[in-house]
C-alpha positions as CSV (number, residue, x, y, z in Angstrom):
1,M,-35.0,-45.2,-94.5
2,A,-34.6,-41.6,-93.3
3,T,-34.5,-41.1,-89.6
4,A,-37.2,-39.0,-87.9
5,P,-34.9,-36.1,-87.1
6,T,-33.5,-36.1,-90.7
7,V,-37.0,-36.1,-92.2
8,L,-38.4,-33.4,-89.9
9,A,-35.3,-31.3,-90.2
10,R,-36.0,-30.8,-94.0
11,P,-38.7,-28.1,-94.1
12,R,-40.3,-29.3,-97.4
13,A,-40.4,-32.9,-96.2
14,G,-41.9,-31.9,-92.8
15,L,-44.5,-29.7,-94.5
16,L,-45.7,-32.7,-96.6
17,L,-46.5,-34.6,-93.5
18,L,-48.9,-31.9,-92.2
19,G,-52.5,-31.8,-93.1
20,P,-54.9,-34.2,-91.2
21,A,-55.1,-32.0,-88.1
22,L,-55.7,-28.9,-90.1
23,V,-58.7,-30.5,-91.7
24,A,-60.0,-31.9,-88.4
25,G,-59.3,-28.5,-86.8
26,V,-62.0,-26.9,-89.1
27,A,-64.5,-28.4,-86.6
28,Y,-63.2,-25.9,-84.1
29,L,-64.1,-23.0,-86.3
30,D,-67.7,-23.9,-87.3
31,P,-70.7,-21.5,-87.0
32,G,-71.4,-22.8,-83.5
33,N,-68.0,-21.6,-82.3
34,V,-68.6,-18.2,-84.0
35,A,-71.9,-17.8,-82.1
36,A,-70.6,-18.8,-78.7
37,N,-67.4,-16.7,-78.9
38,V,-69.0,-13.5,-80.3
39,T,-71.9,-13.7,-77.8
40,S,-69.4,-14.2,-74.9
41,G,-67.3,-11.2,-75.9
42,A,-70.3,-9.0,-76.5
43,R,-71.9,-9.8,-73.1
44,Y,-68.9,-10.0,-70.8
45,G,-66.0,-8.4,-72.6
46,Y,-62.7,-10.2,-71.8
47,L,-64.1,-12.2,-68.9
48,L,-64.0,-15.6,-70.6
49,V,-60.8,-15.3,-72.5
50,W,-59.3,-18.0,-70.1
51,V,-62.0,-20.4,-71.2
52,V,-60.9,-20.3,-74.8
53,V,-57.3,-20.9,-73.8
54,C,-58.2,-23.9,-71.6
55,A,-60.5,-25.3,-74.2
56,N,-57.7,-25.2,-76.8
57,L,-55.2,-27.0,-74.5
58,V,-57.7,-29.8,-73.9
59,A,-58.5,-29.9,-77.6
60,W,-54.8,-30.4,-78.4
61,L,-54.6,-33.5,-76.2
62,I,-57.8,-35.0,-77.5
63,Q,-57.0,-34.5,-81.2
64,Y,-53.5,-35.8,-80.8
65,L,-54.8,-39.0,-79.2
66,S,-57.3,-39.4,-82.0
67,A,-54.6,-39.0,-84.7
68,K,-52.2,-41.3,-82.8
69,L,-54.8,-44.0,-82.7
70,G,-55.1,-43.8,-86.5
71,V,-51.3,-43.7,-87.1
72,V,-50.4,-46.5,-84.8
73,T,-53.2,-49.0,-85.6
74,G,-53.9,-48.1,-89.2
75,K,-57.6,-48.0,-88.2
76,S,-60.1,-45.3,-87.3
77,L,-61.9,-45.0,-84.0
78,P,-65.2,-46.2,-85.5
79,E,-63.5,-49.2,-87.0
80,L,-61.9,-50.2,-83.7
81,L,-65.1,-49.8,-81.8
82,G,-67.0,-51.8,-84.4
83,E,-64.5,-54.7,-83.9
84,R,-65.0,-54.6,-80.1
85,F,-68.8,-54.6,-79.9
86,G,-70.0,-58.1,-79.0
87,S,-73.3,-57.8,-80.9
88,R,-74.6,-56.3,-84.1
89,A,-77.3,-54.6,-82.0
90,G,-74.7,-52.8,-80.0
91,R,-72.9,-51.6,-83.1
92,I,-76.1,-50.3,-84.6
93,A,-77.1,-48.5,-81.4
94,Y,-73.7,-46.9,-81.2
95,W,-73.9,-46.0,-84.8
96,I,-77.3,-44.3,-84.4
97,Q,-76.0,-41.9,-81.7
98,A,-72.8,-41.2,-83.6
99,E,-74.8,-40.6,-86.9
100,G,-77.1,-38.3,-85.0
101,V,-74.1,-36.3,-83.8
102,A,-72.7,-36.1,-87.3
103,M,-76.0,-35.0,-88.8
104,A,-76.5,-32.4,-86.0
105,T,-73.1,-31.0,-86.8
106,D,-74.0,-30.9,-90.5
107,L,-77.2,-29.1,-89.7
108,A,-75.4,-26.3,-87.9
109,E,-72.8,-25.9,-90.6
110,V,-75.3,-25.7,-93.5
111,I,-77.4,-23.2,-91.7
112,G,-74.2,-21.1,-91.0
113,G,-73.3,-21.1,-94.7
114,A,-76.9,-20.1,-95.6
115,V,-76.8,-17.2,-93.1
116,A,-73.5,-16.0,-94.5
117,L,-74.9,-16.0,-98.1
118,W,-77.9,-14.1,-96.8
119,L,-75.7,-11.5,-95.2
120,L,-73.4,-11.2,-98.2
121,F,-75.8,-11.4,-101.1
122,D,-79.4,-11.2,-99.6
123,I,-79.9,-14.8,-100.9
124,P,-82.9,-16.4,-99.2
125,L,-81.9,-18.9,-96.5
126,L,-83.4,-22.0,-98.3
127,A,-81.5,-21.1,-101.5
128,G,-78.4,-20.4,-99.4
129,G,-78.7,-23.9,-97.9
130,L,-78.9,-25.4,-101.3
131,I,-75.9,-23.5,-102.5
132,T,-73.9,-24.5,-99.4
133,G,-74.8,-28.2,-99.9
134,T,-73.9,-28.0,-103.6
135,V,-70.5,-26.5,-103.0
136,S,-69.8,-29.1,-100.3
137,M,-70.6,-31.8,-102.8
138,V,-68.0,-30.4,-105.1
139,L,-65.5,-30.5,-102.2
140,L,-66.4,-34.1,-101.4
141,A,-66.0,-35.0,-105.1
142,V,-62.4,-33.8,-104.8
143,Q,-61.9,-36.2,-101.8
144,S,-63.4,-39.1,-103.7
145,R,-61.6,-38.6,-107.0
146,R,-58.3,-37.0,-106.1
147,G,-57.6,-38.5,-102.7
148,P,-57.0,-37.2,-99.1
149,R,-54.1,-34.9,-100.0
150,A,-56.1,-32.9,-102.5
151,F,-59.0,-32.7,-100.1
152,E,-56.6,-31.4,-97.4
153,L,-55.3,-28.7,-99.7
154,V,-58.8,-27.4,-100.5
155,I,-59.9,-27.4,-96.8
156,I,-56.7,-25.7,-95.8
157,A,-57.4,-23.0,-98.5
158,L,-60.8,-22.4,-96.9
159,L,-59.1,-22.4,-93.5
160,A,-57.0,-19.5,-94.7
161,V,-60.1,-17.6,-95.7
162,I,-61.6,-18.3,-92.3
163,V,-58.5,-17.0,-90.5
164,L,-58.5,-13.8,-92.6
165,G,-62.2,-13.3,-92.2
166,F,-62.4,-13.6,-88.4
167,T,-59.1,-11.9,-87.6
168,W,-59.3,-8.9,-89.8
169,G,-61.5,-7.0,-87.4
170,V,-58.9,-7.5,-84.6
171,V,-56.2,-6.0,-86.8
172,V,-58.4,-3.0,-87.6
173,A,-59.5,-2.5,-84.0
174,P,-57.0,-4.2,-81.6
175,P,-58.2,-5.3,-78.1
176,D,-57.2,-3.6,-74.9
177,P,-53.9,-5.4,-73.7
178,E,-54.8,-4.9,-70.0
179,G,-58.3,-6.4,-70.6
180,L,-56.8,-9.3,-72.4
181,V,-54.4,-10.1,-69.6
182,A,-57.1,-9.8,-67.0
183,G,-59.2,-12.2,-69.0
184,L,-56.7,-14.9,-68.5
185,V,-57.6,-15.1,-64.8
186,P,-60.3,-17.8,-64.3
187,R,-63.5,-16.2,-62.9
188,F,-67.2,-15.8,-63.6
189,E,-69.9,-13.1,-63.1
190,G,-73.2,-14.8,-62.5
191,T,-75.0,-17.8,-63.8
192,D,-75.2,-16.5,-67.4
193,S,-71.4,-16.2,-67.7
194,V,-71.2,-19.9,-66.5
195,L,-73.6,-20.9,-69.2
196,L,-71.7,-19.1,-71.9
197,A,-68.4,-20.6,-70.6
198,V,-69.9,-24.1,-70.9
199,S,-71.2,-23.2,-74.4
200,V,-67.7,-22.2,-75.5
201,L,-66.3,-25.5,-74.2
202,G,-69.2,-27.5,-75.6
203,A,-68.7,-25.9,-79.0
204,T,-65.0,-26.6,-79.0
205,I,-64.7,-30.4,-78.6
206,M,-66.8,-31.9,-81.4
207,P,-67.4,-35.7,-81.4
208,H,-67.2,-35.9,-85.2
209,A,-63.8,-34.2,-85.2
210,I,-62.5,-37.1,-83.0
211,Y,-63.9,-39.7,-85.3
212,A,-62.7,-37.8,-88.4
213,H,-59.2,-37.2,-87.2
214,S,-58.4,-40.9,-86.6
215,S,-59.7,-41.6,-90.1
216,L,-57.8,-38.7,-91.7
217,A,-54.5,-39.8,-90.1
218,R,-55.1,-43.4,-91.2
219,D,-55.8,-42.5,-94.8
220,R,-53.0,-40.0,-95.0
221,F,-50.3,-42.4,-93.8
222,R,-51.7,-45.7,-95.0
223,S,-48.7,-46.2,-97.2
224,R,-46.4,-45.1,-94.3
225,E,-44.5,-43.1,-97.0
226,G,-41.3,-45.0,-96.0
227,L,-41.4,-43.5,-92.5
228,S,-41.4,-45.1,-89.1
229,T,-44.2,-44.8,-86.6
230,P,-42.2,-42.6,-84.2
231,T,-41.5,-40.2,-87.2
232,L,-45.1,-40.0,-88.1
233,L,-46.1,-39.4,-84.5
234,R,-43.6,-36.6,-84.2
235,A,-45.0,-35.1,-87.3
236,T,-48.5,-35.6,-86.0
237,R,-47.7,-33.6,-82.8
238,I,-46.4,-30.8,-85.0
239,D,-49.5,-31.0,-87.2
240,V,-51.9,-30.9,-84.2
241,S,-49.9,-28.1,-82.6
242,V,-50.1,-25.9,-85.7
243,A,-53.8,-26.7,-86.2
244,M,-54.7,-25.9,-82.6
245,V,-52.7,-22.7,-82.6
246,I,-54.6,-21.6,-85.6
247,A,-58.0,-22.7,-84.3
248,G,-57.3,-21.3,-80.8
249,G,-56.1,-18.0,-82.2
250,V,-59.1,-17.5,-84.4
251,N,-61.5,-18.4,-81.6
252,L,-59.7,-16.0,-79.4
253,A,-59.9,-13.3,-82.1
254,M,-63.7,-13.8,-82.4
255,M,-64.1,-13.2,-78.7
256,L,-61.6,-10.2,-78.6
257,L,-63.3,-8.6,-81.6
258,A,-66.7,-8.7,-79.8
259,A,-65.2,-7.7,-76.4
260,A,-63.4,-4.6,-77.9
261,N,-66.2,-3.4,-80.2
262,L,-69.6,-5.0,-79.3
263,A,-69.6,-5.0,-75.4
264,G,-73.0,-4.1,-74.2
265,V,-74.5,-3.8,-77.7
266,E,-78.0,-5.3,-78.0
267,G,-78.8,-8.0,-80.5
268,T,-75.3,-9.5,-80.8
269,D,-76.5,-13.0,-79.6
270,T,-77.3,-13.9,-83.2
271,L,-75.0,-14.1,-86.2
272,E,-77.0,-11.6,-88.2
273,G,-77.1,-9.2,-85.2
274,A,-73.3,-9.5,-84.7
275,H,-72.7,-8.8,-88.4
276,A,-74.9,-5.7,-88.3
277,A,-73.3,-4.4,-85.1
278,L,-69.8,-4.9,-86.6
279,G,-70.8,-2.9,-89.6
280,E,-72.0,-0.1,-87.4
281,A,-69.0,-0.1,-85.2
282,L,-66.1,-0.8,-87.6
283,G,-67.6,-0.3,-91.1
284,P,-68.7,-2.5,-94.0
285,I,-65.3,-4.0,-94.8
286,V,-64.9,-5.6,-91.4
287,A,-68.6,-6.8,-91.5
288,T,-68.1,-8.3,-94.9
289,M,-64.9,-10.1,-93.9
290,F,-66.8,-11.5,-90.9
291,A,-69.5,-12.8,-93.3
292,V,-66.9,-14.2,-95.7
293,G,-65.2,-16.1,-92.8
294,L,-68.6,-17.5,-91.7
295,L,-69.3,-18.7,-95.3
296,A,-65.9,-20.4,-95.5
297,S,-66.5,-21.9,-92.1
298,G,-69.8,-23.4,-93.2
299,L,-68.5,-24.8,-96.4
300,A,-65.3,-26.3,-94.9
301,S,-66.9,-27.7,-91.8
302,T,-69.9,-29.3,-93.5
303,S,-67.6,-31.1,-95.9
304,V,-65.5,-32.5,-93.0
305,G,-68.8,-33.4,-91.2
306,A,-70.0,-35.4,-94.2
307,Y,-66.7,-37.2,-94.4
308,A,-66.8,-38.1,-90.7
309,G,-70.4,-39.4,-91.1
310,A,-69.3,-41.7,-93.9
311,E,-66.4,-43.1,-91.8
312,I,-68.6,-43.6,-88.8
313,M,-71.0,-45.8,-90.9
314,Q,-68.2,-47.7,-92.6
315,G,-66.4,-48.5,-89.3
316,L,-69.4,-49.4,-87.2
317,I,-71.9,-51.2,-89.5
318,H,-69.6,-51.9,-92.5
319,R,-71.7,-50.0,-95.0
320,R,-70.3,-47.4,-97.3
321,I,-72.6,-45.0,-99.1
322,P,-70.9,-42.8,-101.7
323,L,-70.0,-39.4,-100.2
324,L,-72.1,-37.5,-102.7
325,T,-75.1,-39.6,-102.0
326,R,-74.7,-39.2,-98.3
327,R,-74.3,-35.4,-98.8
328,L,-77.7,-35.3,-100.5
329,V,-79.4,-37.3,-97.7
330,T,-77.9,-35.3,-94.8
331,L,-78.7,-32.0,-96.5
332,V,-82.4,-32.7,-96.3
333,P,-82.9,-31.9,-92.5
334,A,-81.2,-28.5,-92.9
335,L,-83.2,-27.6,-95.9
336,V,-86.4,-28.5,-94.2
337,I,-85.6,-26.3,-91.2
338,L,-84.6,-23.4,-93.4
339,G,-87.7,-23.9,-95.5
340,L,-90.0,-23.9,-92.5
341,G,-88.6,-20.6,-91.4
342,V,-87.1,-21.8,-88.1
343,D,-84.9,-19.1,-86.5
344,P,-81.3,-20.0,-87.6
345,T,-79.8,-19.1,-84.2
346,L,-82.3,-21.3,-82.4
347,A,-81.5,-24.2,-84.8
348,L,-77.8,-23.7,-84.0
349,V,-78.4,-23.9,-80.3
350,L,-80.5,-27.0,-80.6
351,S,-77.9,-28.7,-82.7
352,Q,-75.3,-28.0,-80.0
353,V,-77.6,-29.7,-77.5
354,V,-77.7,-32.9,-79.7
355,L,-73.9,-32.7,-80.0
356,S,-73.6,-32.7,-76.2
357,F,-75.0,-36.3,-76.1
358,G,-72.1,-37.6,-78.2
359,I,-69.2,-36.2,-76.2
360,P,-68.8,-39.1,-73.7
361,F,-69.4,-41.8,-76.5
362,A,-66.4,-40.5,-78.4
363,L,-64.0,-39.3,-75.6
364,I,-64.1,-42.2,-73.2
365,P,-63.4,-45.0,-75.8
366,L,-60.6,-42.9,-77.3
367,V,-58.8,-42.6,-74.0
368,R,-59.4,-46.3,-73.2
369,L,-58.1,-47.5,-76.6
370,T,-55.0,-45.3,-76.6
371,A,-54.2,-46.6,-73.1
372,D,-54.5,-50.3,-74.2
373,R,-51.0,-51.7,-74.5
374,A,-52.1,-54.7,-76.4
375,L,-53.5,-52.4,-79.1
376,M,-50.9,-49.6,-79.1
377,G,-47.8,-51.5,-78.2
378,E,-44.8,-49.3,-77.4
379,H,-46.8,-46.3,-78.3
380,V,-49.4,-46.7,-75.5
381,N,-50.2,-43.6,-73.5
382,R,-48.0,-42.7,-70.7
383,R,-49.7,-42.8,-67.3
384,W,-50.0,-39.0,-67.0
385,T,-51.3,-38.8,-70.6
386,T,-54.1,-41.3,-69.7
387,I,-54.9,-39.4,-66.5
388,A,-55.1,-36.1,-68.3
389,G,-57.2,-37.7,-71.1
390,A,-59.5,-39.3,-68.5
391,A,-59.9,-36.0,-66.6
392,A,-60.7,-34.2,-69.8
393,A,-63.3,-36.8,-70.8
394,V,-65.0,-36.6,-67.4
395,A,-64.9,-32.8,-67.2
396,L,-66.2,-32.2,-70.7
397,S,-68.9,-34.8,-70.4
398,A,-70.0,-33.2,-67.1
399,L,-69.9,-29.7,-68.5
400,N,-71.9,-30.7,-71.5
401,G,-74.4,-32.3,-69.2
402,V,-74.7,-29.0,-67.3
403,L,-75.2,-27.2,-70.6
404,L,-77.9,-29.7,-71.6
405,W,-79.7,-29.3,-68.3
406,L,-79.5,-25.5,-68.4
407,V,-81.0,-25.5,-71.9
408,L,-83.7,-28.0,-71.2
409,T,-84.8,-26.2,-68.0
410,G,-84.6,-22.8,-69.6
411,A,-82.1,-21.5,-67.1
């Protein structure tokens, strides 16, 4: 058996171990993130750059814990929770809230894809939703028939499109270096900036990404590939680091693009408004690249969301519906909303409110399980890791509670 240092020292061998975190990391680049980051940059310039940086650091820890759980135990977070519920009623109740979170995520991503198709080709929103759902079914068919590695490669290809689409504008119109540095200093300017900061944080940590990452790591390394657990964990840390650098960099690019070119421009609190403003400020190529990135974001993230939903159901209530069938069922709410003519941006906001309910249900069990020596053995969290994870769980749950209260009260 090759030792960990030997395996990871060979570039090709190390690259073959990467993938699960890049797929899960797509959740950090979904249409909800686009809306939150662009709006923040347009309204407050570089003020909230520090929020993106902090959110990404917290995301690294959480996604690593999720992946570690799957690698060490060979089971997903939903599976382990399903085993620990004392009653069937408890499993079903937990599954309902987790399923609601997955469907709310899917709703936002289908709508984001539909908006992108409208911006690019003037396709009506309902038809765009159907196209987005159909393409996502093709991607899920790859996962079902070709296995996790093929699915990873397709999602990673879409991730490359997302990166190009959302960073092109920053290359064309670079941000102000002094403004960027100043934005690293934590501060706010009024209640609205606090709300936007909470929105950025709330759009960053997605419950379904936590469930999905443990499943992706489990599936990817089920055979162990002749490698020891320490080797796989070392590769996982690299995988998560690469994914979070990409996700954090793209989220930062979205905010910087808006801060440098859309500050003070009216109407940029919607995806279509931001697209139009970018076209006026930087020309049609940048605006088109933005819309292409949004489309790739919707297609990739909705496929990962459907995968997460299937794993949640299997782990908690031991029922597995074929991914394609599930895709058809979960597509219906998004199509209904698009067909009724509901404002897409409003639908995105409401979906983020639903997501906020699921944060503590995913984070708290994750930290608790990875701190369980009986379950994790020698790979149990170190004390400071558990403290950091618990602090992140409490802080994110509280911040999402604040966001929910602000939205419900109209503040």
